[in-house]
C-alpha positions as CSV (number, residue, x, y, z in Angstrom):
1,M,0.1,0.1,0.1
2,T,2.8,2.2,0.8
3,E,4.5,1.8,-2.5
4,Q,1.1,2.6,-4.5
5,R,0.7,5.8,-2.2
6,Q,4.3,6.9,-3.2
7,S,3.5,6.4,-6.9
8,L,0.0,8.0,-6.6
9,S,1.5,11.1,-5.0
10,A,3.8,11.5,-8.2
11,L,1.0,12.0,-10.1
12,P,-0.1,15.8,-11.3
13,L,-2.4,17.6,-9.0
14,T,-5.6,19.2,-10.5
15,R,-8.7,20.7,-8.9
16,S,-12.1,19.3,-9.5
17,A,-14.7,21.7,-10.8
18,T,-16.8,20.7,-7.6
19,Y,-13.6,21.5,-5.3
20,Q,-14.9,23.3,-2.0
21,H,-12.9,24.8,0.9
22,V,-14.7,24.4,4.2
23,Y,-13.8,25.9,7.4
24,G,-15.0,24.3,10.8
25,S,-14.2,24.5,14.3
26,Y,-15.9,21.6,15.8
27,V,-15.7,17.9,14.5
28,I,-18.2,15.0,15.0
29,V,-16.7,11.5,14.7
30,S,-18.3,8.2,13.8
31,D,-17.0,5.0,12.8
32,T,-17.4,1.5,11.4
33,D,-15.4,-1.6,11.0
34,Y,-14.6,-0.4,7.5
35,D,-14.2,3.7,7.8
36,L,-14.3,6.9,9.8
37,T,-16.7,9.7,9.0
38,A,-15.6,13.3,10.5
39,I,-18.3,15.9,10.1
40,L,-16.9,19.4,10.3
41,C,-19.1,22.1,12.1
42,Q,-19.6,25.4,12.9
43,P,-21.2,27.4,15.7
44,V,-23.4,29.9,14.0
45,P,-26.2,32.3,15.5
46,T,-29.9,31.8,14.7
47,V,-32.3,34.7,14.0
48,T,-33.4,34.6,17.7
49,G,-29.6,35.3,18.8
50,N,-29.0,31.4,19.9
51,L,-26.2,29.4,18.6
52,Q,-26.6,26.4,16.8
53,M,-24.3,23.7,15.2
54,E,-24.1,24.2,11.3
55,Q,-22.8,20.8,9.6
56,R,-20.4,22.1,6.6
57,V,-19.0,18.7,5.4
58,A,-18.6,15.1,6.0
59,I,-15.6,13.2,5.1
60,T,-15.7,9.5,5.2
61,L,-12.0,7.6,5.1
62,A,-10.9,4.1,5.0
63,W,-9.1,3.2,8.4
64,P,-5.9,2.9,6.5
65,V,-6.3,6.5,5.1
66,V,-7.3,7.7,8.7
67,R,-4.1,6.2,9.9
68,E,-1.9,8.2,7.4
69,L,-4.0,11.3,8.0
70,M,-3.3,11.0,11.9
71,D,0.5,10.4,11.3
72,L,0.5,13.3,8.8
73,F,-1.4,15.6,11.4
74,H,0.8,14.6,14.2
75,R,4.1,15.5,12.2
76,R,2.3,18.9,11.5
77,I,1.5,19.5,15.0
78,Q,4.9,18.8,16.2
79,E,6.6,21.2,13.5
80,Y,3.9,23.9,14.5
81,E,4.9,23.5,18.3
82,Q,8.4,23.8,17.5
83,R,8.3,26.6,15.4
84,H,5.9,28.6,18.0
85,S,7.6,27.4,21.0
86,V,4.3,26.0,22.2
87,P,4.7,23.2,25.0
88,A,4.0,19.9,23.4
89,L,1.2,17.9,24.5
90,P,1.7,14.1,25.4
91,Y,0.1,12.5,22.5
92,T,-0.5,8.7,23.4
93,Y,-2.3,7.5,20.0
94,H,0.5,5.1,19.0
């Protein structure tokens, strides 16, 4: 699988006509034996002045991709913490 991923990463990158950039400050996660779904949400005010969670996008990934994404995020977090002198948090997912 890693060899296939490396060969796929060498392909040219193009943007789909339906590409979307979505911002969310909250995530809801659910999973099955086969995949994980993350729903990005954002608190937004209602017309009555209350807040509600607006679901922005759902992303469903197979478990091997979830693992790769987790490792990528972990590396990026470590780089961020070093760059900005942020005390590292004790990550315990391995």
